[in-house]
C-alpha positions as CSV (number, residue, x, y, z in Angstrom):
1,M,0.0,0.0,0.0
2,A,2.9,2.3,0.7
3,K,4.0,1.9,-2.9
4,K,0.6,2.9,-4.3
5,K,0.6,6.1,-2.3
6,S,4.0,7.1,-3.5
7,G,3.0,6.3,-7.1
8,K,-0.1,8.5,-6.8
9,S,1.9,11.3,-5.3
10,S,4.4,11.1,-8.1
11,E,1.6,11.3,-10.7
12,A,0.1,14.2,-8.7
13,K,3.5,16.0,-8.8
14,T,3.8,15.5,-12.5
15,K,0.2,16.7,-13.1
16,S,0.9,19.8,-10.9
17,V,4.0,20.7,-12.8
18,T,2.2,20.4,-16.1
19,E,-0.7,22.6,-14.9
20,N,1.8,25.3,-13.6
21,T,3.6,25.4,-16.9
22,E,0.2,25.9,-18.8
23,A,-0.8,28.5,-16.3
24,E,2.4,30.4,-16.9
25,K,1.7,30.3,-20.7
26,N,-1.8,31.6,-20.1
27,T,-0.7,34.4,-17.8
28,N,1.9,35.5,-20.4
29,A,-0.7,35.2,-23.1
30,G,-3.0,37.9,-21.7
31,A,-6.4,38.2,-20.0
32,S,-8.3,36.1,-22.5
33,G,-6.1,33.1,-21.9
34,E,-5.0,32.9,-25.5
35,T,-1.4,32.8,-26.7
36,V,-0.1,36.0,-28.3
37,S,1.6,35.8,-31.6
38,K,4.9,37.7,-32.3
39,E,3.0,40.2,-34.5
40,E,0.5,41.0,-31.8
41,Y,3.2,41.3,-29.2
42,D,5.1,43.7,-31.5
43,K,1.9,45.7,-32.1
44,L,1.1,45.9,-28.3
45,K,4.7,46.9,-27.6
46,A,4.6,49.7,-30.2
47,E,1.3,51.0,-28.7
48,F,2.8,50.9,-25.2
49,D,5.9,52.8,-26.5
50,T,3.7,55.4,-28.1
51,Q,1.7,55.9,-24.9
52,K,4.9,56.1,-22.8
53,E,6.3,58.7,-25.2
54,Q,3.1,60.8,-25.0
55,F,3.2,60.6,-21.2
56,L,6.8,61.7,-21.1
57,R,6.1,64.6,-23.4
58,M,3.1,65.7,-21.4
59,A,5.2,65.5,-18.2
60,A,7.9,67.7,-19.8
61,E,5.3,70.2,-21.1
62,Y,3.8,70.5,-17.6
63,D,7.3,71.1,-16.1
64,N,8.0,73.8,-18.7
65,F,4.6,75.4,-18.0
66,R,5.3,75.4,-14.3
67,K,8.8,77.0,-14.8
68,R,7.3,79.6,-17.3
69,T,4.5,80.5,-14.9
70,E,7.0,81.0,-12.1
71,K,9.1,83.3,-14.3
72,E,6.0,85.3,-15.3
73,K,5.0,85.7,-11.7
74,L,8.4,87.1,-10.8
75,A,8.4,89.4,-13.8
76,T,4.9,90.7,-12.9
77,F,6.1,91.5,-9.4
78,D,9.2,93.3,-10.7
79,N,7.1,95.3,-13.2
80,A,4.7,96.4,-10.4
81,L,7.6,97.4,-8.2
82,A,9.2,99.4,-11.1
83,T,6.0,101.2,-11.8
84,T,5.6,102.1,-8.1
85,V,9.2,103.4,-7.9
86,E,8.7,105.3,-11.1
87,A,5.7,107.1,-9.7
88,F,7.8,108.4,-6.7
89,L,10.8,109.5,-8.7
90,P,9.5,113.1,-9.2
91,V,8.9,113.4,-5.5
92,A,12.5,112.4,-4.8
93,D,13.7,114.8,-7.4
94,N,11.8,117.7,-5.8
95,F,13.2,116.8,-2.4
96,A,16.7,117.0,-3.8
97,L,16.0,120.3,-5.4
98,A,14.6,121.7,-2.2
99,L,17.7,120.6,-0.2
100,A,20.1,122.0,-2.8
101,S,18.5,125.4,-2.8
102,E,20.6,127.7,-0.6
103,T,18.8,131.0,-1.1
104,S,15.2,130.2,-0.4
105,T,13.1,132.2,1.9
106,G,10.4,130.9,4.2
107,D,7.7,131.5,1.6
108,E,9.7,129.9,-1.2
109,F,10.5,126.9,1.0
110,K,6.8,126.5,1.9
111,K,5.9,126.7,-1.8
112,G,8.5,124.0,-2.6
113,I,7.1,121.7,0.1
114,E,3.6,122.2,-1.3
115,M,4.9,121.3,-4.8
116,I,6.4,118.1,-3.3
117,E,3.1,117.3,-1.6
118,K,1.3,117.8,-5.0
119,K,3.8,115.5,-6.7
120,L,3.3,112.9,-4.0
121,N,-0.5,113.1,-4.3
122,D,-0.1,112.7,-8.1
123,A,2.0,109.6,-7.5
124,F,-0.6,108.2,-5.2
125,E,-3.4,108.9,-7.7
126,K,-1.4,107.2,-10.5
127,L,-1.2,104.1,-8.3
128,N,-4.9,104.3,-7.4
129,V,-4.1,105.0,-3.7
130,Q,-6.8,106.9,-1.9
131,K,-6.4,109.0,1.2
132,F,-9.1,109.0,3.9
133,G,-9.6,110.4,7.4
134,E,-10.8,114.0,7.4
135,R,-12.1,116.1,10.2
136,G,-15.9,115.8,10.3
137,E,-16.1,112.2,8.8
138,Q,-17.9,109.7,10.9
139,F,-15.6,107.4,12.9
140,D,-15.4,103.9,11.4
141,P,-13.3,101.4,13.4
142,L,-12.6,99.4,10.3
143,L,-10.9,102.5,8.7
144,H,-9.7,104.6,11.7
145,D,-7.7,104.0,14.8
146,A,-9.0,106.2,17.7
147,I,-6.2,107.6,19.7
148,S,-8.3,109.5,22.1
149,R,-11.7,111.1,22.7
150,V,-12.4,114.8,23.0
151,D,-15.4,117.1,23.7
152,D,-16.2,119.1,20.6
153,D,-19.3,121.3,20.4
154,E,-19.1,121.5,16.6
155,L,-19.3,117.8,16.0
156,E,-21.7,115.1,16.9
157,E,-20.6,112.0,18.9
158,D,-18.4,109.5,17.0
159,Y,-17.1,111.9,14.4
160,I,-13.5,112.7,13.7
161,A,-12.3,115.8,15.6
162,C,-8.6,115.7,14.7
163,V,-6.5,113.7,12.2
164,Y,-3.0,112.7,13.3
165,Q,-2.2,110.5,10.3
166,K,-4.2,110.1,7.2
167,G,-5.2,106.6,6.2
168,Y,-4.5,105.1,2.8
169,R,-6.2,102.3,0.8
170,I,-6.2,100.7,-2.7
171,G,-9.7,99.7,-3.5
172,D,-11.0,97.7,-0.5
173,K,-7.5,96.9,0.9
174,I,-6.4,99.2,3.7
175,I,-2.7,100.1,3.5
176,R,-2.7,102.1,6.7
177,H,-5.6,103.0,9.1
178,A,-6.1,106.7,9.8
179,M,-5.0,107.8,13.4
180,V,-7.7,110.1,14.7
181,Q,-9.2,111.8,17.7
182,V,-12.9,111.1,18.1
183,S,-15.6,113.5,19.5
184,N,-17.7,112.6,22.5
């Protein structure tokens, strides 16, 4: 009986090896279980190579796009900075002229400072910067920083009595809040 068992197990081993070899062929053949001819293999390989090439090109195009966008972003910032500086150059020139003037009287000096202020306001206007915070405006905590309160008979409660520093904004963005004194 022992011989019969070993004979059966030898047959089972042979059958198992044959099944494994056929399974490997089927796995290599594809999902349908058919064998693939050399022509079909070459065709599939060429299609794979084409898809791989398209993927690599798309990846390279994306990388180039990312680099180009980064350069454009830096260039936009540099252009905006240059435009801002250009708007303030006349103000700097007028300060230099005022300091270089040796024979100016008090009135001439005041006129020079007024001209500088006008140039500065022109530069702000060019950059769409708006001033705010005037005496008599209603106090708004979103726009104004109240430094103190004062009794003022001319103004109603919560109106600006005195402006220490003007506020500035571009559109809805506050650059600096106005520092003010508010009436009681």
